[in-house]
C-alpha positions in Angstrom: 1.6 -22.6 -34.1 0.7 -21.3 -30.7 -0.6 -23.9 -28.5 -4.1 -22.4 -27.4 -4.9 -22.9 -23.7 -8.1 -24.8 -22.6 -9.2 -22.1 -20.1 -7.4 -18.4 -19.0 -9.3 -16.6 -16.1 -7.2 -13.5 -17.6 -8.7 -13.5 -21.5 -12.3 -12.5 -21.4 -13.0 -15.4 -24.2 -13.0 -18.0 -21.2 -14.4 -15.4 -18.5 -16.6 -12.4 -18.6 -16.2 -9.9 -16.2 -12.5 -9.5 -15.5 -11.5 -10.7 -12.4 -13.6 -10.0 -8.9 -16.9 -9.1 -9.6 -19.8 -7.4 -7.6 -22.3 -9.3 -5.8 -25.6 -10.1 -7.8 -23.2 -10.5 -11.2 -23.7 -13.2 -13.4 -20.4 -14.5 -14.7 -20.0 -16.2 -17.9 -17.3 -19.3 -18.2 -16.3 -20.9 -21.6 -13.7 -24.2 -21.5 -12.1 -24.6 -24.9 -10.5 -27.9 -25.2 -8.5 -29.2 -28.3 -11.2 -31.3 -30.5 -9.1 -34.0 -31.0 -8.5 -34.3 -27.2 -12.2 -35.7 -27.4 -13.8 -34.5 -24.7 -17.7 -34.3 -24.5 -18.7 -33.1 -21.4 -17.9 -30.8 -19.2 -18.6 -29.2 -15.7 -17.8 -26.5 -13.0 -17.7 -27.0 -9.4 -17.9 -23.6 -7.4 -17.3 -23.8 -4.0 -18.6 -20.4 -1.6 -16.0 -20.3 1.3 -17.9 -17.9 3.1 -21.3 -19.7 2.9 -19.1 -22.7 5.1 -17.7 -24.1 1.9 -20.9 -24.9 0.1 -20.2 -26.3 -2.6 -22.3 -26.0 -6.6 -22.0 -28.0 -9.4 -23.1 -26.6 -12.8 -23.1 -28.7 -16.0 -21.2 -27.1 -19.1 -23.4 -27.9 -22.4 -21.3 -28.3 -25.6 -21.7 -24.6 -27.2 -20.1 -25.2 -30.5 -16.6 -25.4 -32.0 -14.3 -22.5 -33.1 -11.0 -22.8 -34.8 -10.4 -26.5 -33.9 -11.6 -26.3 -30.0 -14.8 -27.3 -28.8 -16.4 -25.1 -26.0 -18.3 -25.6 -23.4 -20.2 -23.1 -21.5 -22.1 -22.5 -18.2 -22.8 -19.3 -16.0 -22.8 -18.9 -12.3 -25.2 -16.5 -11.1 -23.3 -15.7 -7.4 -26.4 -13.9 -6.0 -26.1 -11.8 -2.8 -23.0 -13.8 -1.9 -19.9 -11.9 -0.9 -16.8 -13.5 -0.3 -14.0 -16.3 -1.9 -15.4 -18.6 -4.3 -13.1 -21.4 -5.6 -14.3 -23.0 -9.2 -12.6 -25.8 -10.6 -13.6 -27.6 -14.2 -13.4 -31.3 -15.2 -13.6 -32.4 -18.6 -14.4 -36.0 -19.5 -13.8 -38.1 -23.0 -16.2 -40.7 -24.5 -13.2 -43.2 -23.5 -13.6 -42.3 -19.7 -10.5 -40.5 -19.7 -10.9 -36.7 -17.5 -8.8 -34.0 -17.2 -9.2 -31.3 -13.6 -8.5 -27.9 -14.1 -8.0 -25.2 -11.1 -8.7 -24.4 -8.3 -8.9 -20.5 -9.7 -10.4 -17.6 -7.3 -13.0 -15.6 -7.9 -13.3 -12.5 -5.1 -16.8 -10.7 -4.6 -17.3 -7.9 -3.2 -20.4 -5.8 -2.2 -20.2 -2.7 -5.0 -23.4 -1.2 -3.4 -20.8 1.4 -1.9 -19.2 3.9 -4.0 -15.7 4.3 -2.8 -14.1 7.6 -3.0 -11.4 7.9 -6.3 -9.6 11.0 -5.1 -6.7 8.8 -3.2 -5.8 6.8 -5.8 -5.6 9.4 -8.4 -2.9 11.4 -7.2 0.3 11.6 -5.5 1.0 11.2 -1.2 3.9 12.0 0.9 4.7 10.2 3.7 6.0 12.1 6.8 7.3 10.5 10.2 6.7 13.5 11.8 9.5 13.7 14.7 11.9 13.4 11.4 10.4 15.8 8.6 10.9 19.3 10.0 11.2 21.7 12.9 10.9 25.2 13.8 12.6 25.2 16.9 14.5 23.3 19.4 11.7 21.8 22.0 12.0 21.6 25.7 11.0 18.1 26.7 10.3 19.1 30.6 7.5 17.2 31.7 6.5 15.7 28.5 5.3 12.1 28.9 8.4 9.4 28.5 11.2 10.8 30.1 12.3 12.2 26.3 15.7 13.9 25.6 16.2 15.9 21.8 19.3 16.1 19.6 20.3 19.5 19.6 21.8 19.4 16.2 19.5 18.4 12.7 22.2 16.6 11.5 23.2 14.2 14.1 22.3 10.5 13.9 19.2 9.1 15.8 19.9 6.9 18.6 20.1 2.9 17.7 22.1 1.4 20.5 20.3 -0.4 23.6 20.4 1.8 26.8 21.8 0.6 30.6 19.0 -1.6 30.6 19.4 -3.1 27.4 16.6 -1.9 25.8 15.9 0.5 22.6 13.3 2.9 24.6 13.2 5.3 21.5 13.3 8.5 23.7 15.5 10.7 21.5 13.4 13.4 19.9 14.6 15.7 17.4 11.9 18.1 17.5 9.5 17.7 14.2 6.5 19.8 14.8 3.7 21.0 12.7 4.9 24.6 12.0 7.8 23.2 10.3 5.6 20.8 8.2 3.4 24.0 7.4 6.5 26.1 6.1 7.1 23.6 3.9 3.8 22.8 2.3 4.8 25.4 -0.8 7.4 22.4 -1.2 5.0 19.6 -1.0 2.7 21.2 -3.4 5.6 21.7 -6.1 6.5 18.0 -5.8 3.1 17.5 -6.6 2.0 15.9 -3.4 -2.1 15.3 -3.2 -2.2 13.4 -0.1 0.2 14.2 3.2 0.0 11.0 5.0 1.3 11.2 8.6 2.6 8.3 10.9 1.3 8.6 14.5 0.9 12.2 15.8 -1.1 12.1 19.3 0.9 12.0 22.5 3.5 9.2 23.2 6.3 8.1 24.4 8.4 6.8 21.7 9.6 9.3 18.8 7.4 6.8 16.3 4.5 7.6 18.8 3.1 4.0 17.6 2.3 3.4 21.4 -0.6 5.7 22.1 -0.8 7.6 25.2 -3.5 10.0 24.7 -5.9 9.4 21.4 -7.5 13.3 22.4 -4.3 15.0 22.4 -1.4 16.3 19.5 1.7 15.6 21.0 2.8 18.5 22.6 6.2 18.7 20.9 4.5 18.7 17.3 2.0 21.3 18.5 -1.5 21.3 20.3 -5.1 20.2 18.5 -5.4 23.9 17.4 -2.6 23.4 15.1 -3.0 20.5 14.0 -6.5 22.1 12.6 -4.6 25.0 11.3 -2.3 22.8 9.3 -5.0 21.0 7.4 -6.9 24.3 6.9 -3.5 25.6 5.0 -3.1 22.1 3.6 -6.5 22.3 1.9 -5.8 25.6 0.7 -3.1 24.1 -1.7 -5.5 21.4 -2.6 -4.0 18.7 -0.5 -5.3 16.4 2.1 -4.3 15.1 4.9 -4.5 11.2 6.3 -3.4 10.2 9.8 -2.1 6.9 11.0 -4.8 5.2 13.1 -3.2 2.7 15.6 -5.8 0.8 17.2 -4.5 -2.4 17.9 -2.5 -1.3 20.9 -1.6 1.6 22.9 1.4 2.4 25.1 2.3 1.4 28.4 3.0 4.8 28.8 -0.5 6.0 28.7 -3.4 7.3 30.3 -5.4 4.3 29.4 -2.7 1.6 30.9 -0.4 4.2 32.9 2.0 1.6 33.4 4.4 4.1 34.7 2.1 6.2 36.8 2.7 9.5 34.9 -1.2 10.3 34.2 -2.8 11.1 37.1 -5.8 9.2 36.8 -5.6 5.5 37.6 -5.1 3.4 34.0 -5.7 -0.3 34.1 -2.4 -1.6 35.9 -3.2 0.6 38.6 -6.7 -0.2 39.5 -9.0 -2.9 39.1 -12.0 -0.4 39.0 -9.9 1.5 36.5 -12.5 2.5 33.6 -9.8 1.1 30.9 -9.1 -2.0 32.7 -11.5 -4.1 29.9 -9.3 -2.8 27.1 -6.3 -4.6 27.7 -6.1 -8.8 28.6 -4.8 -9.2 31.6 -3.2 -12.6 31.3 -2.0 -12.2 35.6 -3.3 -8.4 36.9 -1.4 -6.0 37.2 1.7 -7.4 35.6 0.9 -9.7 32.9 -0.7 -8.9 29.8 -1.2 -9.6 26.2 0.9 -7.1 24.1 1.6 -6.5 20.4 4.0 -9.4 19.0 5.5 -9.8 23.2 6.5 -6.1 23.1 5.8 -5.2 26.5 5.6 -1.4 26.3 2.5 -1.6 23.7 -0.4 -3.5 25.4 -2.5 -4.8 23.0 -6.3 -3.9 23.5 -9.4 -5.9 23.4 -11.1 -4.5 20.3 -14.4 -6.3 21.1 -14.6 -4.1 24.3 -18.1 -2.2 24.2 -16.2 0.6 25.4 -13.2 0.5 23.8 -15.1 0.4 20.6 -17.3 3.6 21.4 -14.5 5.3 22.3 -12.7 4.6 19.0 -15.5 4.4 16.5 -18.6 4.1 17.6 -19.7 7.3 19.8 -20.4 10.5 18.2 -17.5 11.9 19.8 -15.0 9.2 18.8 -11.4 9.3 17.7 -12.3 8.4 14.4 -15.2 10.7 13.7 -13.3 13.7 16.1 -10.0 13.6 14.1 -12.2 13.9 10.8 -14.0 17.2 11.7 -10.9 18.2 13.2 -9.5 18.5 9.7 -8.3 14.9 8.8 -9.4 13.6 5.2 -8.9 9.8 6.0 -7.6 7.3 8.2 -4.8 4.4 7.1 -5.0 1.7 9.6 -1.7 0.0 11.2 -1.5 -3.8 11.4 -5.1 -4.1 9.8 -4.9 -7.6 9.9 -4.7 -7.8 13.7 -8.1 -5.9 14.2 -11.3 -7.6 14.0 -13.0 -7.6 10.5 -16.1 -5.8 12.3 -14.3 -3.4 13.9 -12.7 -2.0 10.5 -16.0 -1.8 9.5 -17.3 0.0 12.5 -14.2 2.8 11.6 -15.6 2.9 7.9 -18.7 3.3 8.8 -18.1 6.1 11.2 -15.3 7.7 8.9 -18.1 7.8 5.9 -20.9 9.2 8.2 -18.7 11.7 9.2 -17.0 12.7 6.0 -18.7 11.0 3.2 -15.2 11.3 1.0 -13.2 10.1 3.4 -11.3 6.9 2.8 -9.8 4.1 4.7 -6.1 2.1 3.8 -5.2 -0.8 5.8 -1.8 -2.3 6.3 -1.6 -5.4 4.6 1.9 -6.5 3.8 0.5 -9.5 1.2 -2.3 -10.3 -1.4 -5.2 -8.4 0.8 -7.6 -10.3 -1.0 -6.4 -13.6 0.4 -4.9 -12.6 3.5 -5.5 -15.0 6.8 -4.7 -13.6 10.1 -5.4 -15.4 13.4 -7.4 -18.7 12.0 -9.8 -16.2 9.6 -10.3 -15.2 6.0 -10.1 -11.0 6.4 -12.7 -9.2 4.4 -10.5 -6.4 3.9 -11.5 -5.2 0.4 -14.6 -6.7 -0.1 -16.6 -3.7 0.4 -17.1 -1.9 3.6 -14.0 -1.9 5.2 -10.7 -0.7 3.4 -11.2 1.5 0.6 -7.5 0.5 -0.3 -4.3 -1.4 1.2 -0.8 -0.7 0.9 0.7 -2.2 -1.9 3.3 -4.2 -0.6 2.9 -6.6 -3.5 3.9 -3.7 -5.9 6.7 -3.1 -3.8 8.1 -6.3 -3.7 7.5 -6.7 -8.0 9.0 -3.4 -8.5 12.6 -4.4 -6.3 12.7 -7.7 -8.2 12.4 -6.4 -11.5 15.0 -3.6 -10.9 17.2 -6.1 -9.1 17.2 -8.5 -12.4 14.2 -9.8 -12.3 12.2 -10.8 -15.2 9.3 -8.7 -16.9 6.9 -11.8 -17.0 7.6 -12.2 -13.5 6.3 -8.7 -12.6 3.3 -9.2 -15.0 2.3 -11.9 -13.6 2.2 -11.1 -9.5 0.5 -7.6 -10.8 -1.8 -9.3 -12.8 -2.7 -11.6 -10.5 -3.4 -8.5 -7.4 -5.7 -6.9 -10.5 -7.5 -10.0 -11.0 -7.8 -10.6 -7.2 -9.0 -7.2 -6.2 -12.3 -5.1 -6.5 -11.4 -2.5 -8.8 -11.6 0.2 -6.3 -9.3 -1.6 -4.4 -6.9 -2.2 -7.0 -7.0 1.8 -7.8 -6.9 2.7 -4.4 -3.8 1.3 -3.6 -1.0 3.2 -1.7 1.9 2.4 -3.4 5.0 3.1 -2.3 8.8 2.1 -2.7 10.2 2.6 0.7 8.0 3.5 4.0 8.9 3.7 7.8 9.5 -0.2 8.0 11.8 -1.2 5.0 15.6 0.3 4.1 15.4 3.2 2.3 14.6 2.2 -1.6 18.5 4.6 -2.4 20.6 2.0 -0.3 18.4 -1.3 -1.2 19.0 -0.5 -4.9 22.5 0.9 -4.5 23.9 -1.6 -2.2 22.7 -4.5 -3.7 22.9 -7.5 -1.5 25.9 -6.4 0.0 24.7 -5.6 3.2 23.0 -8.9 4.1 25.4 -10.2 6.6 26.2 -7.1 8.1 26.2 -6.1 11.9 24.0 -3.6 13.0 26.9 -1.2 13.9 28.6 -1.6 10.6 24.6 -0.4 9.0 24.6 2.4 11.3 27.6 4.1 9.6 27.2 3.0 6.1 26.9 5.1 3.4 26.8 4.2 -0.5 30.1 4.8 -2.4 29.7 7.2 -5.6 29.9 3.9 -7.7 26.9 2.2 -5.6 25.2 6.2 -5.6 24.8 6.3 -9.2 23.5 2.9 -9.4 21.1 3.5 -6.8 20.1 6.8 -8.6 19.8 5.7 -11.9 17.5 2.4 -10.9 15.9 4.9 -8.6 14.7 7.0 -11.3 13.4 4.3 -13.6 11.6 2.7 -10.2 9.8 5.7 -9.1 8.8 5.7 -13.0 6.9 3.2 -13.0 5.7 3.6 -9.7 3.9 7.0 -11.1 3.0 5.3 -14.0 0.8 2.6 -12.3 -2.5 2.2 -10.8 -3.0 3.3 -7.5 -1.3 6.2 -5.3 2.2 6.9 -6.1 3.6 7.3 -2.4 7.3 8.9 -1.3 8.1 8.1 1.9 9.8 11.8 3.2 13.2 12.4 2.0 13.2 9.7 -0.5 13.0 12.1 -3.3 16.1 14.3 -1.7 18.7 11.0 -1.5 18.4 9.9 1.3 20.3 6.7 2.6 19.9 4.2 5.5 18.7 0.4 6.2 16.4 -0.7 8.9 14.9 1.6 11.7 16.2 3.8 12.6 18.7 4.7 9.9 15.5 4.6 7.3 13.9 7.5 10.2 16.9 10.1 9.8 16.2 13.8 9.6 15.0 14.8 5.9 18.5 16.8 4.8 17.0 20.4 4.4 20.1 21.9 2.5 21.9 19.2 1.5 19.0 17.6 -0.8 20.4 15.9 -3.8 18.6 18.7 -6.3 19.0 15.8 -9.4 16.6 14.1 -7.2 14.2 16.5 -6.0 13.8 17.4 -9.9 13.2 14.2 -10.9 10.3 13.9 -8.7 9.0 17.4 -8.9 8.9 16.2 -13.1 7.1 12.9 -11.9 4.7 14.7 -9.8 3.6 16.7 -12.6 3.6 13.8 -14.9 0.9 12.0 -12.7 -1.1 15.5 -12.5 -1.3 16.2 -15.7 -2.1 12.9 -17.2 -5.5 11.8 -16.6 -4.8 8.4 -18.1 -2.3 7.8 -15.3 -4.4 8.9 -12.7 -7.6 6.9 -13.9 -7.1 5.3 -16.6 -6.8 1.0 -17.0 -3.6 -0.7 -17.9 -3.1 -3.0 -20.9 0.9 -5.1 -20.9 2.7 -4.5 -24.0 5.6 -6.8 -22.8 7.0 -8.3 -19.8 9.9 -10.4 -20.9 13.1 -10.8 -19.8 14.9 -7.3 -18.7 12.2 -5.4 -20.4 8.9 -4.5 -18.9 5.6 -2.3 -20.7 2.3 -1.0 -20.4 0.1 1.5 -21.7 -2.1 3.3 -19.3 -5.8 4.6 -21.1 -8.8 6.1 -20.3 -11.0 8.3 -22.9 -9.2 11.3 -23.0 -5.5 9.5 -24.2 -3.1 6.8 -23.6 0.3 6.7 -22.1 3.1 4.4 -22.8 5.4 3.3 -20.0 8.4 1.2 -20.8 11.4 -0.1 -18.8 14.7 -1.2 -18.7 16.4 -3.6 -15.8 19.5 -5.1 -17.8 22.8 -3.1 -18.6 22.7 -3.1 -22.0 19.8 -1.3 -24.2 17.0 -2.8 -25.2 15.0 -2.5 -28.5 11.1 -3.1 -27.9 9.4 -3.5 -31.0 5.7 -2.2 -31.1 4.2 -1.7 -34.6 1.9 0.5 -35.5 0.8 2.1 -32.4 0.7 6.0 -33.7 3.1 8.7 -32.5 4.7 8.7 -29.5 5.6 12.1 -27.9 8.0 11.9 -25.3 6.8 12.8 -21.8 9.8 11.9 -19.0 12.7 9.5 -19.2 15.0 8.2 -21.7 14.2 5.9 -25.0 14.9 6.9 -28.6 12.1 6.1 -31.0 12.6 4.7 -34.1 10.0 4.5 -37.2 10.2 3.4 -40.1 7.4 2.7 -42.9 4.8 3.1 -40.0 6.6 0.7 -38.2 7.7 2.1 -34.5 10.4 0.7 -32.0 11.5 1.8 -28.8 15.7 1.6 -28.0 15.5 1.7 -24.0 18.9 2.4 -22.4 20.4 0.6 -19.9 19.0 0.5 -16.5 15.9 3.3 -17.5 12.2 3.8 -18.2 10.4 6.3 -20.0 7.3 7.2 -20.6 5.4 8.8 -24.0 2.0 10.0 -24.9 0.5 8.0 -27.8 -1.1 9.9 -30.3 
């Protein structure tokens, strides 16, 4: 006999509605202690964190009995409050004995605004612009930053410090917009709905995260007009374009700070009267200033400066607005948790005013509902800020599972996110297995933990052995199927679909291997793109877990049109999953054997694999 819990926040018998709620919602709570426990009274205590921890205590009257359990019920009207509510329960017996449960988290968000759904429905593709495709070998003469260009596209990126002991990231390969345009049909065939670009504005470093000029496309990529042309060509193919907004810092080499004097007008480090001086926080002008994580080449901006705010989002010709007018469809905010909440809100408001279906996605590495940065609980996904976040918790859960973790741990981690996030944020998440900030997924899955104590020199020359690569590819196929079946936008980092390898920056930023792609993986990712495109349940459906135990994980995605069953096995042995009377299963993608006998269905999932089925 299974012991029933007294309270389960994820079960509608105990709490409705499920998960996060919009302001104005009345939330129903029910406790179900066993009659044998002898509890006669119950109360609910709710602490409204964003209202100076105001605490409300509600009595929970006895509401009857069911299957040997007493029922105590209360309802909490959250009113116009927006923020986190921490609630707990207290049960008391006639004999004076008591039991406390909690605290539990209730996220209350502003539900008045309709969030565009397009981003979370389709596949995204992340391009590191310098390394995706070049149409010619550029001449860097006269460009900001003292760059040099690799003549061969297939050379490794520079990773060693220069004669001053610095890694300056001034080696370029010359990827450009014309090269991207040449490959738009390839991206369309892959199933891409959204192209997400790492920074594209003029900058001294090859990563372009130290912006030199927000008004100008980096000349190595092309012109401002070339960007608009690229967006137009993408739109013709039904694809949208998302830009990387790096607004927490600029470059030391920039027209705003102008640390090296490259720009003719006086920057903040050259003149006390510079219009940009108040954009930066000088400890001792002009040489000592606040910078991003202490990196001198990335001076931190003062986001509270009115002039800077006007320039980035408040003005009618602001950066956020201008590039949406130029053809972009959304912004991904770099280090979103290092931007003030009202600054993010300003960006969101400007984006929506300029283009009503524009989206704003934030870079946050943890659970975005509980994120605390600089001592402040962030409002990232409470409405009017970020429409979704980069879903690193999902990446962590997928990696952990396919590196031998337990299915129940995956379910627990992802149900915590689903419970804590407003639905718009859960379904608009940017889901990825790898980005420019992480090692290549094929290397992680293939190498396992064999690299952790190795030197940078060793990492630079590392390549998977044939055995490691086979293992990595098998696991990548399974992990990517999970990614494409999960709610949110499955996002592929350029070249992962072609079998690229590499550890951390810059080894994860090598050039795309045109002409040397892993065709098996390309075909697999095309099949994933088609799967996501053709099945509405995967684009918009809800999620219900069927299994999460040991090496097996399975869930159903469902909308009004269809149901899709997705099942995975992370072990080195076949695993059987008993499904019961579920109806006919039509194979969609992957490998699993269906056994049906007298209306009872089971799946046999091969080692380290996954499969998707349409449930008829």
